[in-house]
C-alpha positions as CSV (number, residue, x, y, z in Angstrom):
1,X,-22.5,78.6,22.5
2,X,-25.5,81.0,22.7
3,X,-25.1,84.1,24.9
4,X,-26.6,83.9,28.4
5,X,-30.1,85.4,28.6
6,X,-30.8,87.2,31.8
7,X,-34.2,86.4,33.4
8,X,-36.7,89.3,33.4
9,X,-38.0,90.7,36.6
10,X,-41.1,92.4,38.0
11,X,-44.1,92.8,35.7
12,X,-42.2,91.6,32.6
13,X,-41.5,88.3,34.5
14,X,-45.2,87.9,35.3
15,X,-46.2,88.6,31.6
16,X,-43.6,86.1,30.4
17,X,-45.0,83.4,32.7
18,X,-48.5,84.2,31.6
19,X,-47.4,83.8,27.9
20,X,-45.8,80.5,28.6
21,X,-48.8,79.2,30.5
22,X,-51.1,80.3,27.7
23,X,-48.9,78.6,25.1
24,X,-48.7,75.4,27.1
25,X,-52.5,75.3,27.4
26,X,-53.3,76.0,23.7
27,X,-50.2,75.3,21.7
28,X,-51.0,78.4,19.7
29,X,-49.2,81.7,19.3
30,X,-50.3,84.1,22.1
31,X,-51.7,87.6,21.5
32,X,-51.2,90.6,23.8
33,X,-55.0,91.0,24.2
34,X,-55.3,87.4,25.4
35,X,-52.5,88.0,28.0
36,X,-54.2,91.3,29.2
37,X,-57.3,89.3,30.0
38,X,-55.5,86.8,32.3
39,X,-55.3,87.1,36.0
40,X,-52.1,88.5,37.5
41,X,-50.8,88.9,41.1
42,X,-51.7,92.5,42.1
43,X,-52.8,94.9,39.4
44,X,-53.3,93.5,35.9
45,X,-51.2,95.2,33.2
46,X,-52.9,97.2,30.5
47,X,-52.9,95.9,26.8
48,X,-50.3,98.6,26.0
49,X,-48.0,97.4,28.8
50,X,-48.3,93.9,27.6
51,X,-47.5,94.9,24.0
52,X,-44.4,96.8,25.1
53,X,-43.3,93.9,27.4
54,X,-43.7,91.4,24.6
55,X,-41.6,93.5,22.3
56,X,-38.9,93.7,24.9
57,X,-39.0,90.0,25.6
58,X,-38.7,89.2,21.9
59,X,-35.6,91.4,21.7
60,X,-34.2,89.3,24.6
61,X,-34.7,86.1,22.7
62,X,-37.5,84.9,24.9
63,X,-40.4,85.2,22.4
64,X,-40.6,84.5,18.6
65,X,-43.3,85.7,16.2
66,X,-44.2,83.1,13.5
67,X,-46.0,85.6,11.3
68,X,-46.2,89.3,11.1
69,X,-49.8,89.5,12.3
70,X,-49.6,86.5,14.6
71,X,-49.0,86.4,18.4
72,X,-45.9,85.3,20.1
73,X,-44.5,81.9,21.0
74,X,-42.1,81.4,24.0
75,X,-38.7,80.1,23.2
76,X,-37.0,77.2,25.1
77,X,-35.2,79.8,27.2
78,X,-38.5,81.3,28.2
79,X,-40.0,78.0,29.2
80,X,-36.8,77.2,31.1
81,X,-37.3,80.4,33.2
82,X,-40.9,79.4,33.7
83,X,-40.3,75.9,35.0
84,X,-37.5,77.2,37.3
85,X,-40.3,78.9,39.2
86,X,-42.4,75.8,39.8
87,X,-41.1,75.3,43.3
88,X,-44.4,74.1,44.8
89,X,-44.6,70.8,42.9
90,X,-44.8,67.9,45.4
91,X,-45.2,64.2,44.8
92,X,-48.3,62.5,46.1
93,X,-47.3,60.4,49.2
94,X,-50.0,57.9,48.6
95,X,-48.7,57.3,45.0
96,X,-45.1,57.1,46.3
97,X,-46.2,54.4,48.8
98,X,-48.1,52.5,46.1
99,X,-45.2,52.5,43.7
100,X,-42.8,51.6,46.5
101,X,-44.8,48.4,47.2
102,X,-44.6,47.5,43.5
103,X,-40.9,47.9,43.5
104,X,-40.4,45.8,46.6
105,X,-42.1,42.9,44.9
106,X,-39.1,42.9,42.5
107,X,-35.9,41.5,44.0
108,X,-33.2,42.6,41.5
109,X,-32.2,46.3,41.6
110,X,-31.7,46.6,37.8
111,X,-35.1,45.0,37.3
112,X,-36.6,47.6,39.6
113,X,-34.9,50.4,37.6
114,X,-36.3,48.9,34.4
115,X,-39.8,48.7,35.9
116,X,-39.4,52.4,36.8
117,X,-39.3,53.2,33.1
118,X,-42.6,51.4,32.5
119,X,-44.2,53.2,35.5
120,X,-43.1,56.6,34.3
121,X,-44.3,56.1,30.8
122,X,-47.7,55.1,32.1
123,X,-47.9,58.2,34.4
124,X,-46.8,60.7,31.8
125,X,-47.5,59.3,28.3
126,X,-44.0,60.4,27.3
127,X,-40.6,58.8,26.8
128,X,-39.3,57.5,30.1
129,X,-35.6,56.8,30.6
130,X,-34.1,55.0,33.6
131,X,-30.5,53.9,34.1
132,X,-29.0,51.6,36.7
133,X,-25.4,52.7,37.4
134,X,-23.0,50.4,39.2
135,X,-21.2,51.9,42.2
136,X,-17.7,53.2,41.8
137,X,-16.6,50.3,44.1
138,X,-18.9,47.3,44.1
139,X,-18.7,45.2,47.3
140,X,-18.2,41.5,47.0
141,X,-21.1,39.4,48.5
142,X,-20.1,35.9,47.5
143,X,-18.5,33.7,44.9
144,X,-19.8,30.3,43.6
145,X,-17.7,27.9,41.6
146,X,-19.5,25.0,39.8
147,X,-17.8,22.3,37.8
148,X,-19.2,21.8,34.3
149,X,-17.4,19.8,31.6
150,X,-13.7,18.8,31.7
151,X,-11.6,21.8,32.9
152,X,-14.6,24.1,32.6
153,X,-16.0,25.9,35.6
154,X,-18.9,28.3,36.0
155,X,-17.7,31.3,38.1
156,X,-20.5,33.3,39.7
157,X,-19.7,36.6,41.3
158,X,-22.4,38.2,43.3
159,X,-22.0,41.8,44.6
160,X,-23.9,43.4,47.5
161,X,-26.1,45.4,45.1
162,X,-27.5,42.0,43.9
163,X,-25.8,42.1,40.5
164,X,-24.7,38.7,39.3
165,X,-21.9,38.0,36.9
166,X,-21.8,34.5,35.4
167,X,-18.7,33.5,33.5
168,X,-17.7,30.1,32.1
169,X,-13.9,29.7,32.3
170,X,-11.5,27.0,31.0
171,X,-8.7,26.0,33.4
172,X,-5.3,24.5,32.5
173,X,-6.2,21.4,34.4
174,X,-9.1,19.8,36.2
175,X,-10.1,20.7,39.8
176,X,-12.2,18.4,41.9
177,X,-15.4,19.5,43.6
178,X,-13.7,19.5,46.9
179,X,-10.9,21.7,45.6
180,X,-13.5,24.1,44.1
181,X,-15.3,24.2,47.4
182,X,-12.1,25.0,49.3
183,X,-11.3,27.8,46.9
184,X,-14.8,29.2,47.1
185,X,-14.8,29.1,50.9
186,X,-11.4,30.8,51.1
187,X,-12.5,33.6,48.7
188,X,-15.8,34.2,50.5
189,X,-14.2,34.2,54.0
190,X,-11.2,36.4,53.1
191,X,-12.7,38.9,50.7
192,X,-16.5,39.2,51.2
193,X,-17.4,42.8,52.1
194,X,-14.5,44.3,50.3
195,X,-14.9,46.3,47.1
196,X,-13.8,44.4,44.0
197,X,-10.8,46.7,43.7
198,X,-9.8,46.2,47.3
199,X,-10.2,42.4,46.9
200,X,-8.1,42.5,43.8
201,X,-5.3,44.4,45.5
202,X,-5.4,42.2,48.6
203,X,-5.2,39.0,46.6
204,X,-2.3,40.3,44.5
205,X,-0.4,41.1,47.6
206,X,-0.9,37.6,49.0
207,X,0.2,36.0,45.8
208,X,3.4,38.0,46.0
209,X,4.1,36.9,49.6
210,X,6.1,33.7,49.5
211,X,5.6,33.3,53.3
212,X,1.8,33.1,53.1
213,X,0.7,29.9,54.9
214,X,-2.0,29.3,52.2
215,X,0.5,29.4,49.4
216,X,-0.7,26.1,47.8
217,X,-4.3,27.2,48.0
218,X,-3.5,30.6,46.6
219,X,-1.9,29.1,43.5
220,X,-5.3,27.6,42.7
221,X,-7.1,30.8,43.5
222,X,-4.7,32.6,41.1
223,X,-6.2,30.5,38.3
224,X,-9.5,32.4,38.8
225,X,-7.9,35.7,39.6
226,X,-6.2,35.6,36.2
227,X,-9.5,35.0,34.5
228,X,-11.2,38.1,35.9
229,X,-12.5,37.0,39.3
230,X,-12.6,40.5,40.8
231,X,-13.0,42.4,37.6
232,X,-15.9,44.9,37.5
233,X,-17.8,43.3,34.6
234,X,-21.2,45.0,35.3
235,X,-21.7,48.3,33.4
236,X,-24.5,50.8,33.3
237,X,-27.9,49.5,32.1
238,X,-30.2,51.9,30.3
239,X,-33.9,51.4,29.9
240,X,-36.1,53.4,27.6
241,X,-39.9,53.1,27.3
242,X,-42.6,54.9,25.4
243,X,-40.8,56.0,22.3
244,X,-44.0,55.1,20.3
245,X,-45.7,58.2,21.9
246,X,-43.4,60.4,19.9
247,X,-45.2,59.3,16.7
248,X,-48.5,60.8,18.0
249,X,-47.0,64.2,19.0
250,X,-47.4,67.2,16.8
251,X,-43.7,67.9,16.6
252,X,-43.7,69.2,13.0
253,X,-40.8,67.0,12.1
254,X,-39.8,65.8,8.7
255,X,-39.3,62.1,8.1
256,X,-35.6,62.7,8.1
257,X,-35.7,64.6,11.5
258,X,-38.0,61.9,13.0
259,X,-35.5,59.2,11.8
260,X,-32.6,61.1,13.4
261,X,-34.6,61.4,16.6
262,X,-35.2,57.6,16.8
263,X,-31.6,56.9,15.9
264,X,-30.5,59.2,18.8
265,X,-32.7,57.4,21.2
266,X,-31.4,54.0,20.1
267,X,-27.8,54.9,21.2
268,X,-27.7,53.9,24.8
269,X,-24.3,55.6,25.4
270,X,-25.6,58.8,24.0
271,X,-28.6,58.6,26.4
272,X,-26.2,58.1,29.3
273,X,-24.2,61.2,28.2
274,X,-27.5,63.1,28.0
275,X,-28.4,62.1,31.6
276,X,-24.8,62.9,32.8
277,X,-24.8,66.3,31.1
278,X,-28.1,67.6,32.3
279,X,-28.8,65.7,35.6
280,X,-25.7,66.6,37.5
281,X,-26.2,67.5,41.1
282,X,-29.9,66.6,41.3
283,X,-31.2,64.4,44.1
284,X,-34.8,64.7,45.3
285,X,-35.2,68.0,43.4
286,X,-35.6,67.3,39.7
287,X,-33.2,68.8,37.2
288,X,-35.1,70.3,34.2
289,X,-33.5,71.1,30.9
290,X,-35.6,72.7,28.2
291,X,-34.1,72.3,24.8
292,X,-31.5,69.6,24.3
293,X,-30.0,70.7,21.0
294,X,-26.6,71.1,22.7
295,X,-26.6,67.3,23.1
296,X,-28.1,66.3,19.7
297,X,-29.7,68.4,17.0
298,X,-32.7,66.0,16.8
299,X,-33.5,66.8,20.5
300,X,-33.6,70.6,20.1
301,X,-37.3,70.8,20.7
302,X,-37.4,68.4,23.7
303,X,-37.3,68.7,27.5
304,X,-35.6,66.4,30.0
305,X,-36.8,66.2,33.6
306,X,-35.0,63.8,35.9
307,X,-33.5,62.9,39.3
308,X,-30.6,60.9,40.5
309,X,-31.5,58.2,43.0
310,X,-29.2,56.5,45.5
311,X,-29.8,52.7,45.7
312,X,-28.5,49.8,47.8
313,X,-24.9,48.7,47.7
314,X,-23.6,52.0,46.4
315,X,-25.6,51.8,43.2
316,X,-27.4,54.8,41.8
317,X,-30.2,55.3,39.2
318,X,-31.3,58.0,36.9
319,X,-35.0,58.5,36.4
320,X,-36.1,60.9,33.7
321,X,-38.8,61.8,31.2
322,X,-38.1,63.1,27.8
323,X,-40.9,65.1,26.3
324,X,-41.7,67.9,23.9
325,X,-41.3,71.6,24.9
326,X,-45.1,71.8,25.3
327,X,-45.5,69.6,28.2
328,X,-47.6,69.4,31.4
329,X,-44.6,70.3,33.5
330,X,-46.2,70.1,37.0
331,X,-47.7,66.7,36.4
332,X,-44.5,65.4,34.8
333,X,-42.3,66.8,37.6
334,X,-44.5,65.2,40.2
335,X,-44.4,61.8,38.4
336,X,-40.6,61.8,38.1
337,X,-40.4,62.7,41.9
338,X,-42.9,59.9,42.8
339,X,-41.0,57.2,40.8
340,X,-37.6,58.4,42.0
341,X,-38.6,58.5,45.7
342,X,-40.4,55.2,45.5
343,X,-37.3,53.6,44.0
344,X,-35.1,55.1,46.6
345,X,-37.3,54.0,49.5
346,X,-37.7,50.5,48.1
347,X,-33.9,50.1,48.5
348,X,-34.0,51.0,52.2
């Protein structure tokens, strides 16, 4: 692991931020004379002061020099220090309201989360990643049991977060429509509103109690219990949009590196680990990670900006943008916040 770099202070901090801003604007190495001509809070530093500061920042690992006579380029750590100072970025309330209305026209929570990736790509022209995560304990809303062919039943389990799990099961013997209706009504009356884990425990206890007055009915319910009635069959769903924009970016990647990059983005479990690793603890305030080489070598020159969003029924979502180090950070942060807040408000 690389040693921790201490953020500079005072005039060196101002000079570093000016270098980062100049680099983000131009994409070119920044000279000391160009920095000396920029506006600073208070008195502007002299060219000599800028040169000395740039040499010190380079020794700290915050600047690199591509060529002997060229200017300096900020490292990922320098850009990280810069974006941590962007505390005044605010989402546009009108845009949040507009996006919220679009979300509310979509009834399924996972479909809303997927739509969020399309929205975010349109707003930022970068790769958008959204993930719908099931709650730690999904609540049972209702169960439907529909007879199909001989001994085959369609079991539909609906949780309060509007997730639907359909499963065709084969029983040991036929059950009539009236028997299926009785089983369904019992399950919905006794267990709706409980978490799936709580419902599973409660049913197991009743099955073990020989004195239960519904013993005969419970034996039929047990047929469905044994086939995963209260199992949590809904896993995380990850949506990624805008990968085509990577082709148009000047990333200076070889064909091999570009192939590695796309392979990394195709691995949904790796994307989930990426979000888990770098978006911990964020809510309405975006988490920003500049440089993702720790997660995957192909993502070394990329930035992740994202938020965690609470949703209905205990679900949560991750809303993030993956882009190059040279990024319009203020616009991207605002876009992530707008989509995240609109998604959260649409769940109210």
